[in-house]
PQR file with spaces between the fields and no chain letter, atoms N, CA, C, O and H, PARSE charges and radii, in Angstrom:
ATOM       1  N    MET     1      73.137  118.878   96.243 -0.4000 1.5000
ATOM       2  CA   MET     1      74.303  117.784   97.539 -0.0000 2.0000
ATOM       3  C    MET     1      73.393  116.637   97.446  0.5500 1.7000
ATOM       4  O    MET     1      73.753  115.608   96.875 -0.5500 1.4000
ATOM       5  N    ILE     2      72.086  116.774   98.045 -0.4000 1.5000
ATOM       6  CA   ILE     2      71.673  115.644   98.577 -0.0000 2.0000
ATOM       7  C    ILE     2      70.628  114.788   97.302  0.5500 1.7000
ATOM       8  O    ILE     2      69.802  115.362   96.593 -0.5500 1.4000
ATOM       9  H    ILE     2      71.793  117.610   98.509  0.4000 1.0000
ATOM      10  N    LYS     3      70.911  113.477   97.279 -0.4000 1.5000
ATOM      11  CA   LYS     3      69.994  112.918   96.003 -0.0000 2.0000
ATOM      12  C    LYS     3      68.788  112.056   96.553  0.5500 1.7000
ATOM      13  O    LYS     3      69.100  111.049   97.189 -0.5500 1.4000
ATOM      14  H    LYS     3      71.582  113.010   97.856  0.4000 1.0000
ATOM      15  N    GLN     4      67.716  112.278   96.415 -0.4000 1.5000
ATOM      16  CA   GLN     4      66.478  111.497   96.798 -0.0000 2.0000
ATOM      17  C    GLN     4      66.638  110.576   95.688  0.5500 1.7000
ATOM      18  O    GLN     4      67.622  110.639   94.950 -0.5500 1.4000
ATOM      19  H    GLN     4      67.462  113.095   95.898  0.4000 1.0000
ATOM      20  N    GLY     5      65.475  109.505   95.501 -0.4000 1.5000
ATOM      21  CA   GLY     5      65.154  108.690   95.117 -0.0000 2.0000
ATOM      22  C    GLY     5      66.209  107.516   94.801  0.5500 1.7000
ATOM      23  O    GLY     5      66.190  107.224   93.606 -0.5500 1.4000
ATOM      24  H    GLY     5      64.676  109.454   96.099  0.4000 1.0000
ATOM      25  N    TYR     6      66.908  106.945   95.383 -0.4000 1.5000
ATOM      26  CA   TYR     6      67.593  106.024   94.856 -0.0000 2.0000
ATOM      27  C    TYR     6      67.344  104.521   95.688  0.5500 1.7000
ATOM      28  O    TYR     6      67.462  104.401   96.908 -0.5500 1.4000
ATOM      29  H    TYR     6      66.923  107.182   96.355  0.4000 1.0000
ATOM      30  N    ASP     7      67.037  103.602   94.902 -0.4000 1.5000
ATOM      31  CA   ASP     7      66.246  102.606   95.962 -0.0000 2.0000
ATOM      32  C    ASP     7      67.435  101.344   96.444  0.5500 1.7000
ATOM      33  O    ASP     7      67.925  100.533   95.658 -0.5500 1.4000
ATOM      34  H    ASP     7      66.941  103.699   93.911  0.4000 1.0000
ATOM      35  N    HIS     8      67.622  101.398   97.373 -0.4000 1.5000
ATOM      36  CA   HIS     8      68.675  100.785   98.368 -0.0000 2.0000
ATOM      37  C    HIS     8      68.040   99.767   99.172  0.5500 1.7000
ATOM      38  O    HIS     8      67.412  100.153  100.158 -0.5500 1.4000
ATOM      39  H    HIS     8      67.224  102.056   98.011  0.4000 1.0000
ATOM      40  N    TYR     9      68.098   98.540   98.922 -0.4000 1.5000
ATOM      41  CA   TYR     9      67.895   97.235   99.844 -0.0000 2.0000
ATOM      42  C    TYR     9      66.148   97.342   99.577  0.5500 1.7000
ATOM      43  O    TYR     9      65.551   96.654  100.404 -0.5500 1.4000
ATOM      44  H    TYR     9      68.608   98.227   98.121  0.4000 1.0000
ATOM      45  N    GLY    10      65.488   97.855   98.877 -0.4000 1.5000
ATOM      46  CA   GLY    10      64.146   97.551   98.515 -0.0000 2.0000
ATOM      47  C    GLY    10      63.677   99.104   99.555  0.5500 1.7000
ATOM      48  O    GLY    10      62.678   98.884  100.240 -0.5500 1.4000
ATOM      49  H    GLY    10      65.973   98.414   98.205  0.4000 1.0000
ATOM      50  N    ARG    11      64.177  100.333   99.696 -0.4000 1.5000
ATOM      51  CA   ARG    11      63.705  101.490  100.334 -0.0000 2.0000
ATOM      52  C    ARG    11      64.596  102.446   99.512  0.5500 1.7000
ATOM      53  O    ARG    11      65.565  102.270   98.773 -0.5500 1.4000
ATOM      54  H    ARG    11      64.989  100.512   99.140  0.4000 1.0000
ATOM      55  N    GLU    12      63.784  103.705   99.994 -0.4000 1.5000
ATOM      56  CA   GLU    12      63.938  105.089   98.969 -0.0000 2.0000
ATOM      57  C    GLU    12      65.236  105.526  100.382  0.5500 1.7000
ATOM      58  O    GLU    12      65.142  105.139  101.546 -0.5500 1.4000
ATOM      59  H    GLU    12      62.998  103.849  100.594  0.4000 1.0000
ATOM      60  N    VAL    13      65.921  106.064  100.031 -0.4000 1.5000
ATOM      61  CA   VAL    13      67.346  106.785  100.739 -0.0000 2.0000
ATOM      62  C    VAL    13      67.647  107.949   99.953  0.5500 1.7000
ATOM      63  O    VAL    13      67.338  108.306   98.816 -0.5500 1.4000
ATOM      64  H    VAL    13      65.997  106.379   99.085  0.4000 1.0000
ATOM      65  N    TYR    14      68.464  108.528  101.052 -0.4000 1.5000
ATOM      66  CA   TYR    14      69.037  109.959  100.579 -0.0000 2.0000
ATOM      67  C    TYR    14      70.483  109.430  101.048  0.5500 1.7000
ATOM      68  O    TYR    14      70.809  108.661  101.952 -0.5500 1.4000
ATOM      69  H    TYR    14      68.715  108.237  101.976  0.4000 1.0000
ATOM      70  N    VAL    15      71.477  110.380   99.757 -0.4000 1.5000
ATOM      71  CA   VAL    15      72.698  110.094   99.895 -0.0000 2.0000
ATOM      72  C    VAL    15      73.259  111.273   99.201  0.5500 1.7000
ATOM      73  O    VAL    15      72.749  111.871   98.253 -0.5500 1.4000
ATOM      74  H    VAL    15      71.213  111.005   99.022  0.4000 1.0000
ATOM      75  N    ILE    16      74.451  111.546   99.839 -0.4000 1.5000
ATOM      76  CA   ILE    16      75.352  112.842   99.095 -0.0000 2.0000
ATOM      77  C    ILE    16      75.726  112.678   97.575  0.5500 1.7000
ATOM      78  O    ILE    16      76.352  111.635   97.385 -0.5500 1.4000
ATOM      79  H    ILE    16      74.865  111.060  100.609  0.4000 1.0000
ATOM      80  N    SER    17      75.568  113.226   96.749 -0.4000 1.5000
ATOM      81  CA   SER    17      75.532  112.530   95.512 -0.0000 2.0000
ATOM      82  C    SER    17      76.983  112.215   95.047  0.5500 1.7000
ATOM      83  O    SER    17      77.288  111.353   94.223 -0.5500 1.4000
ATOM      84  H    SER    17      75.060  114.073   96.904  0.4000 1.0000
ATOM      85  N    ALA    18      78.221  113.435   96.011 -0.4000 1.5000
ATOM      86  CA   ALA    18      79.507  112.907   95.704 -0.0000 2.0000
ATOM      87  C    ALA    18      80.184  111.762   95.465  0.5500 1.7000
ATOM      88  O    ALA    18      80.946  111.310   94.610 -0.5500 1.4000
ATOM      89  H    ALA    18      77.974  114.135   96.681  0.4000 1.0000
ATOM      90  N    VAL    19      79.534  111.336   96.766 -0.4000 1.5000
ATOM      91  CA   VAL    19      80.132  109.565   97.184 -0.0000 2.0000
ATOM      92  C    VAL    19      78.838  108.849   97.061  0.5500 1.7000
ATOM      93  O    VAL    19      78.901  107.805   97.711 -0.5500 1.4000
ATOM      94  H    VAL    19      78.915  111.703   97.461  0.4000 1.0000
ATOM      95  N    LYS    20      77.699  109.002   96.484 -0.4000 1.5000
ATOM      96  CA   LYS    20      77.130  107.150   95.604 -0.0000 2.0000
ATOM      97  C    LYS    20      77.981  106.528   95.424  0.5500 1.7000
ATOM      98  O    LYS    20      79.068  106.979   95.064 -0.5500 1.4000
ATOM      99  H    LYS    20      77.648  109.850   95.956  0.4000 1.0000
ATOM     100  N    GLY    21      77.771  105.473   95.594 -0.4000 1.5000
ATOM     101  CA   GLY    21      78.334  104.031   94.854 -0.0000 2.0000
ATOM     102  C    GLY    21      79.984  104.060   94.794  0.5500 1.7000
ATOM     103  O    GLY    21      80.734  103.607   93.930 -0.5500 1.4000
ATOM     104  H    GLY    21      76.888  105.107   95.887  0.4000 1.0000
ATOM     105  N    LYS    22      80.297  104.798   96.101 -0.4000 1.5000
ATOM     106  CA   LYS    22      81.884  104.829   96.426 -0.0000 2.0000
ATOM     107  C    LYS    22      82.098  104.252   97.504  0.5500 1.7000
ATOM     108  O    LYS    22      83.107  104.530   98.153 -0.5500 1.4000
ATOM     109  H    LYS    22      79.688  105.165   96.804  0.4000 1.0000
ATOM     110  N    HIS    23      81.252  103.380   97.904 -0.4000 1.5000
ATOM     111  CA   HIS    23      81.639  102.766   99.633 -0.0000 2.0000
ATOM     112  C    HIS    23      83.003  102.002   99.511  0.5500 1.7000
ATOM     113  O    HIS    23      84.039  102.299  100.107 -0.5500 1.4000
ATOM     114  H    HIS    23      80.433  103.154   97.377  0.4000 1.0000
ATOM     115  N    ARG    24      82.795  100.822   98.511 -0.4000 1.5000
ATOM     116  CA   ARG    24      83.738   99.141   98.301 -0.0000 2.0000
ATOM     117  C    ARG    24      84.813  100.476   97.863  0.5500 1.7000
ATOM     118  O    ARG    24      85.822  100.284   98.541 -0.5500 1.4000
ATOM     119  H    ARG    24      81.954  100.581   98.026  0.4000 1.0000
ATOM     120  N    GLU    25      84.957  101.388   97.253 -0.4000 1.5000
ATOM     121  CA   GLU    25      86.903  102.615   97.799 -0.0000 2.0000
ATOM     122  C    GLU    25      87.114  103.114   98.598  0.5500 1.7000
ATOM     123  O    GLU    25      88.202  103.690   98.624 -0.5500 1.4000
ATOM     124  H    GLU    25      84.137  101.545   96.702  0.4000 1.0000
ATOM     125  N    HIS    26      86.185  103.216   99.795 -0.4000 1.5000
ATOM     126  CA   HIS    26      86.382  104.151  101.317 -0.0000 2.0000
ATOM     127  C    HIS    26      86.241  102.808  101.562  0.5500 1.7000
ATOM     128  O    HIS    26      86.597  103.110  102.701 -0.5500 1.4000
ATOM     129  H    HIS    26      85.301  102.749   99.774  0.4000 1.0000
ATOM     130  N    CYS    27      86.006  101.168  101.632 -0.4000 1.5000
ATOM     131  CA   CYS    27      86.234  100.859  103.134 -0.0000 2.0000
ATOM     132  C    CYS    27      87.016   99.815  102.472  0.5500 1.7000
ATOM     133  O    CYS    27      87.139   99.441  101.305 -0.5500 1.4000
ATOM     134  H    CYS    27      85.716  100.923  100.706  0.4000 1.0000
ATOM     135  N    LEU    28      87.650   99.366  103.937 -0.4000 1.5000
ATOM     136  CA   LEU    28      88.546   98.298  103.844 -0.0000 2.0000
ATOM     137  C    LEU    28      88.328   97.088  104.086  0.5500 1.7000
ATOM     138  O    LEU    28      89.124   96.566  104.867 -0.5500 1.4000
ATOM     139  H    LEU    28      87.551   99.670  104.885  0.4000 1.0000
ATOM     140  N    CYS    29      87.522   96.462  103.684 -0.4000 1.5000
ATOM     141  CA   CYS    29      87.296   95.391  103.662 -0.0000 2.0000
ATOM     142  C    CYS    29      87.472   95.312  102.365  0.5500 1.7000
ATOM     143  O    CYS    29      88.423   94.572  102.114 -0.5500 1.4000
ATOM     144  H    CYS    29      86.876   96.886  103.049  0.4000 1.0000
ATOM     145  N    HIS    30      87.043   95.687  101.564 -0.4000 1.5000
ATOM     146  CA   HIS    30      87.109   95.730  100.260 -0.0000 2.0000
ATOM     147  C    HIS    30      88.689   96.038   99.178  0.5500 1.7000
ATOM     148  O    HIS    30      88.883   96.075   97.963 -0.5500 1.4000
ATOM     149  H    HIS    30      86.270   96.288  101.768  0.4000 1.0000
ATOM     150  N    GLN    31      89.640   96.226  100.505 -0.4000 1.5000
ATOM     151  CA   GLN    31      90.817   96.259   99.707 -0.0000 2.0000
ATOM     152  C    GLN    31      91.466   95.315  100.226  0.5500 1.7000
ATOM     153  O    GLN    31      92.557   95.742  100.602 -0.5500 1.4000
ATOM     154  H    GLN    31      89.483   96.197  101.492  0.4000 1.0000
ATOM     155  N    GLY    32      91.388   94.673  100.351 -0.4000 1.5000
ATOM     156  CA   GLY    32      92.110   93.040   99.897 -0.0000 2.0000
ATOM     157  C    GLY    32      92.166   92.113  100.927  0.5500 1.7000
ATOM     158  O    GLY    32      92.716   91.016  100.825 -0.5500 1.4000
ATOM     159  H    GLY    32      90.501   94.325  100.045  0.4000 1.0000
ATOM     160  N    CYS    33      91.327   92.740  102.408 -0.4000 1.5000
ATOM     161  CA   CYS    33      91.352   92.370  103.111 -0.0000 2.0000
ATOM     162  C    CYS    33      90.987   90.328  103.045  0.5500 1.7000
ATOM     163  O    CYS    33      89.983   89.841  102.525 -0.5500 1.4000
ATOM     164  H    CYS    33      90.880   93.631  102.491  0.4000 1.0000
ATOM     165  N    LYS    34      91.853   89.713  103.561 -0.4000 1.5000
ATOM     166  CA   LYS    34      92.147   88.364  103.721 -0.0000 2.0000
ATOM     167  C    LYS    34      90.960   87.669  104.064  0.5500 1.7000
ATOM     168  O    LYS    34      90.472   86.625  103.632 -0.5500 1.4000
ATOM     169  H    LYS    34      92.669   90.109  103.983  0.4000 1.0000
ATOM     170  N    HIS    35      90.455   88.803  105.290 -0.4000 1.5000
ATOM     171  CA   HIS    35      89.123   87.739  106.350 -0.0000 2.0000
ATOM     172  C    HIS    35      87.408   88.108  105.547  0.5500 1.7000
ATOM     173  O    HIS    35      86.329   87.946  106.117 -0.5500 1.4000
ATOM     174  H    HIS    35      90.851   89.651  105.640  0.4000 1.0000
ATOM     175  N    PHE    36      87.599   88.596  104.188 -0.4000 1.5000
ATOM     176  CA   PHE    36      86.592   89.098  103.583 -0.0000 2.0000
ATOM     177  C    PHE    36      85.974   88.313  102.648  0.5500 1.7000
ATOM     178  O    PHE    36      86.156   88.490  101.443 -0.5500 1.4000
ATOM     179  H    PHE    36      88.476   88.727  103.725  0.4000 1.0000
ATOM     180  N    ALA    37      85.105   87.276  103.187 -0.4000 1.5000
ATOM     181  CA   ALA    37      84.601   86.902  101.755 -0.0000 2.0000
ATOM     182  C    ALA    37      83.060   86.978  101.458  0.5500 1.7000
ATOM     183  O    ALA    37      82.497   85.957  101.855 -0.5500 1.4000
ATOM     184  H    ALA    37      84.957   87.132  104.166  0.4000 1.0000
ATOM     185  N    PRO    38      82.199   87.902  100.866 -0.5600 1.5000
ATOM     186  CA   PRO    38      81.506   88.372  100.962  0.2800 2.0000
ATOM     187  C    PRO    38      80.269   86.876  100.248  0.5500 1.7000
ATOM     188  O    PRO    38      80.437   86.177   99.249 -0.5500 1.4000
ATOM     189  N    GLY    39      79.159   86.867  101.225 -0.4000 1.5000
ATOM     190  CA   GLY    39      78.406   85.774  100.312 -0.0000 2.0000
ATOM     191  C    GLY    39      79.100   84.414  100.736  0.5500 1.7000
ATOM     192  O    GLY    39      78.232   83.545  100.649 -0.5500 1.4000
ATOM     193  H    GLY    39      79.023   87.435  102.036  0.4000 1.0000
ATOM     194  N    THR    40      79.758   84.110  100.969 -0.4000 1.5000
ATOM     195  CA   THR    40      80.071   83.018  101.912 -0.0000 2.0000
ATOM     196  C    THR    40      80.693   82.283  103.085  0.5500 1.7000
ATOM     197  O    THR    40      81.820   82.690  103.366 -0.5500 1.4000
ATOM     198  H    THR    40      80.463   84.816  101.039  0.4000 1.0000
ATOM     199  N    LYS    41      80.247   81.345  103.796 -0.4000 1.5000
ATOM     200  CA   LYS    41      79.928   80.518  105.161 -0.0000 2.0000
ATOM     201  C    LYS    41      81.638   81.134  106.035  0.5500 1.7000
ATOM     202  O    LYS    41      81.969   81.099  107.220 -0.5500 1.4000
ATOM     203  H    LYS    41      79.331   81.015  103.567  0.4000 1.0000
ATOM     204  N    HIS    42      82.178   81.510  105.127 -0.4000 1.5000
ATOM     205  CA   HIS    42      83.641   82.217  105.445 -0.0000 2.0000
ATOM     206  C    HIS    42      83.861   83.356  106.018  0.5500 1.7000
ATOM     207  O    HIS    42      84.710   83.597  106.875 -0.5500 1.4000
ATOM     208  H    HIS    42      81.908   81.539  104.164  0.4000 1.0000
ATOM     209  N    ASN    43      82.886   84.265  105.422 -0.4000 1.5000
ATOM     210  CA   ASN    43      82.997   85.709  105.622 -0.0000 2.0000
ATOM     211  C    ASN    43      83.467   86.098  106.655  0.5500 1.7000
ATOM     212  O    ASN    43      83.578   85.178  107.466 -0.5500 1.4000
ATOM     213  H    ASN    43      82.195   84.069  104.726  0.4000 1.0000
ATOM     214  N    CYS    44      83.909   87.359  107.128 -0.4000 1.5000
ATOM     215  CA   CYS    44      84.564   87.664  108.632 -0.0000 2.0000
ATOM     216  C    CYS    44      82.994   88.012  108.955  0.5500 1.7000
ATOM     217  O    CYS    44      82.046   88.330  108.238 -0.5500 1.4000
ATOM     218  H    CYS    44      83.818   88.105  106.469  0.4000 1.0000
ATOM     219  N    GLU    45      83.159   87.801  110.400 -0.4000 1.5000
ATOM     220  CA   GLU    45      81.911   88.236  111.041 -0.0000 2.0000
ATOM     221  C    GLU    45      81.524   89.276  111.486  0.5500 1.7000
ATOM     222  O    GLU    45      80.495   89.404  112.149 -0.5500 1.4000
ATOM     223  H    GLU    45      83.930   87.543  110.982  0.4000 1.0000
ATOM     224  N    ILE    46      82.833   90.774  110.971 -0.4000 1.5000
ATOM     225  CA   ILE    46      82.373   91.750  111.332 -0.0000 2.0000
ATOM     226  C    ILE    46      81.767   92.186  110.636  0.5500 1.7000
ATOM     227  O    ILE    46      80.733   92.804  110.890 -0.5500 1.4000
ATOM     228  H    ILE    46      83.669   90.670  110.432  0.4000 1.0000
ATOM     229  N    ALA    47      82.591   91.836  108.743 -0.4000 1.5000
ATOM     230  CA   ALA    47      81.792   92.093  107.581 -0.0000 2.0000
ATOM     231  C    ALA    47      80.542   91.969  107.488  0.5500 1.7000
ATOM     232  O    ALA    47      79.897   92.812  106.864 -0.5500 1.4000
ATOM     233  H    ALA    47      83.431   91.333  108.537  0.4000 1.0000
ATOM     234  N    GLN    48      79.900   90.831  108.121 -0.4000 1.5000
ATOM     235  CA   GLN    48      78.552   90.324  107.921 -0.0000 2.0000
ATOM     236  C    GLN    48      77.878   91.439  108.869  0.5500 1.7000
ATOM     237  O    GLN    48      76.888   92.157  108.735 -0.5500 1.4000
ATOM     238  H    GLN    48      80.424   90.146  108.627  0.4000 1.0000
ATOM     239  N    ASP    49      78.828   91.279  109.874 -0.4000 1.5000
ATOM     240  CA   ASP    49      77.183   91.784  110.524 -0.0000 2.0000
ATOM     241  C    ASP    49      77.113   93.042  110.106  0.5500 1.7000
ATOM     242  O    ASP    49      76.004   93.576  110.086 -0.5500 1.4000
ATOM     243  H    ASP    49      79.633   90.696  109.983  0.4000 1.0000
ATOM     244  N    ASN    50      78.185   93.719  109.721 -0.4000 1.5000
ATOM     245  CA   ASN    50      77.959   94.976  109.476 -0.0000 2.0000
ATOM     246  C    ASN    50      77.278   95.438  108.298  0.5500 1.7000
ATOM     247  O    ASN    50      76.733   96.537  108.197 -0.5500 1.4000
ATOM     248  H    ASN    50      79.086   93.285  109.738  0.4000 1.0000
ATOM     249  N    TYR    51      77.354   94.215  107.078 -0.4000 1.5000
ATOM     250  CA   TYR    51      76.498   94.083  106.222 -0.0000 2.0000
ATOM     251  C    TYR    51      74.831   94.131  106.384  0.5500 1.7000
ATOM     252  O    TYR    51      74.052   94.872  105.784 -0.5500 1.4000
ATOM     253  H    TYR    51      77.797   93.322  107.160  0.4000 1.0000
ATOM     254  N    GLU    52      74.458   92.848  107.639 -0.4000 1.5000
ATOM     255  CA   GLU    52      73.064   92.452  108.148 -0.0000 2.0000
ATOM     256  C    GLU    52      72.778   93.689  108.810  0.5500 1.7000
ATOM     257  O    GLU    52      71.568   93.900  108.728 -0.5500 1.4000
ATOM     258  H    GLU    52      75.091   92.247  108.126  0.4000 1.0000
ATOM     259  N    ASN    53      73.419   94.664  109.477 -0.4000 1.5000
ATOM     260  CA   ASN    53      72.632   96.111  109.672 -0.0000 2.0000
ATOM     261  C    ASN    53      72.090   96.885  108.525  0.5500 1.7000
ATOM     262  O    ASN    53      70.890   97.124  108.384 -0.5500 1.4000
ATOM     263  H    ASN    53      74.402   94.493  109.544  0.4000 1.0000
ATOM     264  N    CYS    54      73.343   97.393  107.441 -0.4000 1.5000
ATOM     265  CA   CYS    54      73.181   97.762  106.311 -0.0000 2.0000
ATOM     266  C    CYS    54      71.734   96.943  105.688  0.5500 1.7000
ATOM     267  O    CYS    54      70.742   97.671  105.720 -0.5500 1.4000
ATOM     268  H    CYS    54      74.317   97.199  107.556  0.4000 1.0000
ATOM     269  N    VAL    55      71.577   96.017  105.323 -0.4000 1.5000
ATOM     270  CA   VAL    55      70.172   95.577  105.363 -0.0000 2.0000
ATOM     271  C    VAL    55      68.559   96.047  106.229  0.5500 1.7000
ATOM     272  O    VAL    55      67.445   96.460  105.908 -0.5500 1.4000
ATOM     273  H    VAL    55      72.383   95.426  105.297  0.4000 1.0000
ATOM     274  N    LYS    56      69.245   95.700  107.373 -0.4000 1.5000
ATOM     275  CA   LYS    56      67.651   96.243  108.248 -0.0000 2.0000
ATOM     276  C    LYS    56      67.962   97.644  108.814  0.5500 1.7000
ATOM     277  O    LYS    56      67.713   97.999  109.966 -0.5500 1.4000
ATOM     278  H    LYS    56      70.150   95.364  107.634  0.4000 1.0000
ATOM     279  N    HIS    57      68.461   98.290  107.985 -0.4000 1.5000
ATOM     280  CA   HIS    57      68.514   99.805  108.440 -0.0000 2.0000
ATOM     281  C    HIS    57      68.418  100.677  107.098  0.5500 1.7000
ATOM     282  O    HIS    57      68.242  101.895  107.060 -0.5500 1.4000
ATOM     283  H    HIS    57      68.664   98.002  107.049  0.4000 1.0000
ATOM     284  N    GLY    58      68.524  100.063  106.320 -0.4000 1.5000
ATOM     285  CA   GLY    58      69.049  100.670  104.774 -0.0000 2.0000
ATOM     286  C    GLY    58      70.044  101.498  104.405  0.5500 1.7000
ATOM     287  O    GLY    58      69.939  102.473  103.661 -0.5500 1.4000
ATOM     288  H    GLY    58      68.667   99.073  106.351  0.4000 1.0000
ATOM     289  N    THR    59      70.878  101.147  104.864 -0.4000 1.5000
ATOM     290  CA   THR    59      72.391  102.172  105.146 -0.0000 2.0000
ATOM     291  C    THR    59      73.101  101.660  104.409  0.5500 1.7000
ATOM     292  O    THR    59      72.785  100.535  104.023 -0.5500 1.4000
ATOM     293  H    THR    59      70.964  100.355  105.468  0.4000 1.0000
ATOM     294  N    VAL    60      74.606  102.402  103.810 -0.4000 1.5000
ATOM     295  CA   VAL    60      75.719  102.249  103.676 -0.0000 2.0000
ATOM     296  C    VAL    60      76.694  102.336  104.869  0.5500 1.7000
ATOM     297  O    VAL    60      76.541  103.437  105.397 -0.5500 1.4000
ATOM     298  H    VAL    60      74.863  103.316  104.124  0.4000 1.0000
ATOM     299  N    GLN    61      77.689  101.568  105.535 -0.4000 1.5000
ATOM     300  CA   GLN    61      78.891  102.024  106.170 -0.0000 2.0000
ATOM     301  C    GLN    61      79.894  101.520  105.550  0.5500 1.7000
ATOM     302  O    GLN    61      80.094  100.323  105.753 -0.5500 1.4000
ATOM     303  H    GLN    61      77.813  100.673  105.106  0.4000 1.0000
ATOM     304  N    PRO    62      80.482  101.980  104.963 -0.5600 1.5000
ATOM     305  CA   PRO    62      81.640  101.476  104.732  0.2800 2.0000
ATOM     306  C    PRO    62      82.650  101.646  106.018  0.5500 1.7000
ATOM     307  O    PRO    62      82.389  102.401  106.955 -0.5500 1.4000
ATOM     308  N    VAL    63      83.816  100.858  105.939 -0.4000 1.5000
ATOM     309  CA   VAL    63      84.690  100.022  107.496 -0.0000 2.0000
ATOM     310  C    VAL    63      85.764  100.990  107.464  0.5500 1.7000
ATOM     311  O    VAL    63      86.048  101.339  106.318 -0.5500 1.4000
ATOM     312  H    VAL    63      84.028  100.245  105.178  0.4000 1.0000
ATOM     313  N    TYR    64      86.428  101.512  108.362 -0.4000 1.5000
ATOM     314  CA   TYR    64      87.067  102.956  107.767 -0.0000 2.0000
ATOM     315  C    TYR    64      88.700  101.952  108.798  0.5500 1.7000
ATOM     316  O    TYR    64      89.899  101.970  108.518 -0.5500 1.4000
ATOM     317  H    TYR    64      86.198  101.228  109.293  0.4000 1.0000
ATOM     318  N    GLU    65      88.272  101.532  109.465 -0.4000 1.5000
ATOM     319  CA   GLU    65      89.321  100.924  110.600 -0.0000 2.0000
ATOM     320  C    GLU    65      89.105   99.698  110.988  0.5500 1.7000
ATOM     321  O    GLU    65      88.491   99.276  110.009 -0.5500 1.4000
ATOM     322  H    GLU    65      87.299  101.517  109.692  0.4000 1.0000
ATOM     323  N    CYS    66      89.172   98.823  111.720 -0.4000 1.5000
ATOM     324  CA   CYS    66      89.203   97.202  111.768 -0.0000 2.0000
ATOM     325  C    CYS    66      90.436   96.591  112.182  0.5500 1.7000
ATOM     326  O    CYS    66      91.565   96.764  111.721 -0.5500 1.4000
ATOM     327  H    CYS    66      89.671   99.166  112.516  0.4000 1.0000
ATOM     328  N    PRO    67      89.947   95.648  113.377 -0.5600 1.5000
ATOM     329  CA   PRO    67      91.361   94.915  114.104  0.2800 2.0000
ATOM     330  C    PRO    67      91.787   93.983  113.304  0.5500 1.7000
ATOM     331  O    PRO    67      92.931   93.548  113.174 -0.5500 1.4000
ATOM     332  N    ARG    68      90.554   93.613  112.624 -0.4000 1.5000
ATOM     333  CA   ARG    68      90.989   91.813  111.715 -0.0000 2.0000
ATOM     334  C    ARG    68      91.189   92.383  110.711  0.5500 1.7000
ATOM     335  O    ARG    68      90.240   91.795  110.193 -0.5500 1.4000
ATOM     336  H    ARG    68      89.624   93.967  112.730  0.4000 1.0000
ATOM     337  N    TYR    69      91.640   93.159  109.715 -0.4000 1.5000
ATOM     338  CA   TYR    69      92.291   93.650  108.602 -0.0000 2.0000
ATOM     339  C    TYR    69      93.620   92.693  108.391  0.5500 1.7000
ATOM     340  O    TYR    69      94.408   92.562  109.328 -0.5500 1.4000
ATOM     341  H    TYR    69      92.411   93.636  110.136  0.4000 1.0000
ATOM     342  N    GLU    70      93.816   92.109  107.279 -0.4000 1.5000
ATOM     343  CA   GLU    70      95.100   91.605  107.047 -0.0000 2.0000
ATOM     344  C    GLU    70      94.912   91.503  105.582  0.5500 1.7000
ATOM     345  O    GLU    70      93.981   90.997  104.956 -0.5500 1.4000
ATOM     346  H    GLU    70      93.176   92.216  106.518  0.4000 1.0000
ATOM     347  N    ALA    71      95.900   92.038  105.198 -0.4000 1.5000
ATOM     348  CA   ALA    71      96.049   92.226  103.358 -0.0000 2.0000
ATOM     349  C    ALA    71      96.411   90.764  103.197  0.5500 1.7000
ATOM     350  O    ALA    71      96.780   89.924  104.017 -0.5500 1.4000
ATOM     351  H    ALA    71      96.656   92.449  105.706  0.4000 1.0000
ATOM     352  N    GLY    72      96.161   90.706  101.680 -0.4000 1.5000
ATOM     353  CA   GLY    72      96.673   89.198  101.307 -0.0000 2.0000
ATOM     354  C    GLY    72      95.019   88.706  100.859  0.5500 1.7000
ATOM     355  O    GLY    72      94.949   87.496  101.072 -0.5500 1.4000
ATOM     356  H    GLY    72      95.861   91.388  101.014  0.4000 1.0000
ATOM     357  N    GLY    73      93.906   89.151  100.406 -0.4000 1.5000
ATOM     358  CA   GLY    73      92.938   88.672  100.494 -0.0000 2.0000
ATOM     359  C    GLY    73      92.696   89.078   98.952  0.5500 1.7000
ATOM     360  O    GLY    73      93.296   90.007   98.411 -0.5500 1.4000
ATOM     361  H    GLY    73      93.963   90.134  100.233  0.4000 1.0000
ATOM     362  N    LEU    74      91.748   88.272   98.321 -0.4000 1.5000
ATOM     363  CA   LEU    74      91.177   88.132   96.530 -0.0000 2.0000
ATOM     364  C    LEU    74      90.525   89.195   96.546  0.5500 1.7000
ATOM     365  O    LEU    74      91.003   90.253   96.137 -0.5500 1.4000
ATOM     366  H    LEU    74      91.260   87.518   98.761  0.4000 1.0000
ATOM     367  N    HIS    75      89.459   89.092   96.968 -0.4000 1.5000
ATOM     368  CA   HIS    75      88.204   90.423   97.005 -0.0000 2.0000
ATOM     369  C    HIS    75      88.489   91.841   97.237  0.5500 1.7000
ATOM     370  O    HIS    75      88.596   92.273   98.385 -0.5500 1.4000
ATOM     371  H    HIS    75      89.071   88.233   97.300  0.4000 1.0000
ATOM     372  N    THR    76      88.662   92.851   95.833 -0.4000 1.5000
ATOM     373  CA   THR    76      88.868   93.800   96.235 -0.0000 2.0000
ATOM     374  C    THR    76      87.861   94.576   95.488  0.5500 1.7000
ATOM     375  O    THR    76      86.908   93.984   94.982 -0.5500 1.4000
ATOM     376  H    THR    76      88.575   92.500   94.901  0.4000 1.0000
ATOM     377  N    LYS    77      88.028   96.168   95.349 -0.4000 1.5000
ATOM     378  CA   LYS    77      87.104   97.041   94.788 -0.0000 2.0000
ATOM     379  C    LYS    77      86.859   96.703   93.469  0.5500 1.7000
ATOM     380  O    LYS    77      85.783   96.733   92.872 -0.5500 1.4000
ATOM     381  H    LYS    77      88.802   96.649   95.760  0.4000 1.0000
ATOM     382  N    GLN    78      88.167   96.315   92.991 -0.4000 1.5000
ATOM     383  CA   GLN    78      88.473   95.710   91.985 -0.0000 2.0000
ATOM     384  C    GLN    78      87.885   94.902   90.736  0.5500 1.7000
ATOM     385  O    GLN    78      87.906   94.970   89.507 -0.5500 1.4000
ATOM     386  H    GLN    78      89.041   96.291   93.476  0.4000 1.0000
ATOM     387  N    SER    79      87.160   93.817   92.100 -0.4000 1.5000
ATOM     388  CA   SER    79      86.550   92.595   91.237 -0.0000 2.0000
ATOM     389  C    SER    79      85.322   92.783   91.180  0.5500 1.7000
ATOM     390  O    SER    79      84.720   91.731   90.968 -0.5500 1.4000
ATOM     391  H    SER    79      87.143   93.762   93.099  0.4000 1.0000
ATOM     392  N    LYS    80      84.696   93.644   91.275 -0.4000 1.5000
ATOM     393  CA   LYS    80      82.777   93.841   91.897 -0.0000 2.0000
ATOM     394  C    LYS    80      82.554   94.161   90.809  0.5500 1.7000
ATOM     395  O    LYS    80      81.407   94.460   90.476 -0.5500 1.4000
ATOM     396  H    LYS    80      85.185   94.498   91.447  0.4000 1.0000
């Protein structure tokens, strides 16, 4: 069930095999939030902070609950 040897942000990390690569499917940001604009200066500050924390620690942290979520964004899990 636990998989080793996955390089993430330059680090070897461990992951539950059944959920590897599914963070976009689980993350509220990727479900059409209009505040989610990764890679731009307009990105949601919550999403940006979460991303920076993931890079810092070599983790993946999908957002399941968020006070800023608003439908209507163009960036969805299908667009990646």
